[in-house]
C-alpha angles and dihedrals in degrees: 000000000000091000089063096054109115092357092144088066092061092104136117115282105224090207089067098050090110090068094062087092094062101040109124141052125311137188114220137205119185152159135226124197092228088062108047115193093014121119112209119211126199150133134255131186132191116195137169114251124207098358093316099312088126140005118236115211117195123185141181136171122204091236120086091220088073120066126230108245144192128198139181120217113208143151146230103217095189091055093037091231138132126209143181121221107202132193131172142187091268089063091252114151123188140167121220127191115227130211125187129221131185094264103021149350141249133217127199139180118190116198128151092233101040127003127180137187132180134183124206120202114196113205116231097253090051096229095105137042130180125205128195118195132198134181138194123202122204092349094302123139122293116274132181119282133175112329123186145184115218121207116191115239 
């Protein structure tokens, strides 16, 4: 059966253990510099995929100007790196490099036309997380991008 193909690989990826603390569903509120004075509301979920081999990150914002997205968090154990492979309803696909800190993580994509970076600070009790985003267009300086507060549901 097709469902059994590769079943032995449905195991926890030790490189992703850090993300245990964010697995679950979250409500988000956020801001974007292109929309001053507007509070953006949305939902995010982080879930284990295939026994913990990957983390699936799904996102939506209750404003049609922001696309629904899905991402896979994975690793390259030989290189010692983590990455996010992102895709959204516009057909946009991007790869972000991930670094871990004691109380959070950061993701970054460097591209001459459009670069992005975002930091995530996880509060000690694990019920709240705050992200700060920045972007750079055409190699110009960094400017604010979408920033959000996550409240665990």
